[in-house]
C-alpha positions in Angstrom: -1.3 -19.9 3.7 -0.6 -19.5 7.3 -2.0 -16.8 9.6 1.5 -15.2 9.8 1.8 -15.1 6.0 -1.7 -13.5 5.7 -0.8 -10.9 8.3 2.5 -10.1 6.5 0.7 -9.8 3.2 -1.9 -7.5 4.7 0.9 -5.3 6.2 2.8 -5.1 2.9 -0.4 -4.4 1.0 -1.6 -1.8 3.5 1.7 0.1 3.5 2.1 0.1 -0.3 -1.5 1.5 -0.5 -0.7 4.0 2.2 2.3 5.4 0.4 0.1 5.9 -2.7 -2.8 7.5 -0.7 -0.5 9.9 1.1 0.2 11.7 -2.2 -3.5 12.2 -3.2 -4.8 15.7 -2.6 -1.8 16.9 -0.7 -1.6 20.7 -0.4 1.9 22.0 0.1 2.8 25.0 2.2 3.8 26.9 -0.9 0.4 26.3 -2.5 -1.4 27.4 0.7 0.7 30.6 0.8 2.4 30.3 4.2 5.7 28.5 4.5 6.6 27.7 8.1 10.2 28.7 9.0 12.5 25.8 9.0 10.5 23.6 6.7 10.7 23.1 2.9 8.1 24.8 0.8 6.9 21.4 -0.5 6.0 20.1 2.9 2.3 19.3 3.5 0.3 22.2 5.0 -2.1 20.0 6.9 -1.9 16.8 8.9 -4.5 14.4 7.6 -2.8 11.2 8.4 -5.6 9.7 10.4 -8.2 10.2 7.6 -5.7 8.8 5.0 -5.0 5.8 7.2 -8.8 5.0 7.3 -9.1 5.4 3.6 -6.0 3.2 3.1 -7.7 0.5 5.2 -10.9 0.7 3.1 -8.8 0.3 -0.1 -6.2 -2.2 1.0 -8.6 -4.7 2.6 -10.4 -5.7 -0.7 -7.0 -5.8 -2.5 -5.6 -8.1 0.1 -8.7 -10.3 0.0 -8.4 -10.7 -3.8 -4.7 -11.6 -3.5 -5.4 -14.1 -0.8 -8.3 -15.6 -2.8 -6.0 -16.0 -5.8 -3.3 -17.7 -3.7 -5.7 -20.0 -1.8 -7.7 -21.0 -4.9 -4.5 -22.2 -6.6 -5.3 -20.2 -9.7 -1.6 -19.0 -9.8 1.0 -21.4 -8.4 4.8 -21.3 -8.1 5.0 -23.5 -11.1 3.3 -20.7 -13.1 6.0 -18.3 -12.0 8.9 -20.6 -12.8 9.7 -19.1 -16.3 13.3 -20.4 -16.4 12.6 -23.9 -15.2 14.9 -23.7 -12.1 12.5 -25.3 -9.6 12.8 -28.7 -11.1 10.5 -31.0 -13.3 
């Protein structure tokens, strides 16, 4: 695995985790009781992106390390994923 591949894998893992973490404990404006004019009632009431980005980093880094470990160890290879035999003998 090259450094570029590791960076791309970390970026993808981080963003996938970030999109999951953004939905955790989100309080909408409707739930808080005050809807700002011009925004939908389901819009978040508070901006907590910085805290959620730090939490995402803490969660995504071990996930990325496990994925890289599996790839580098050779435990799962491309031959294991070739279910239809299209990659040759």
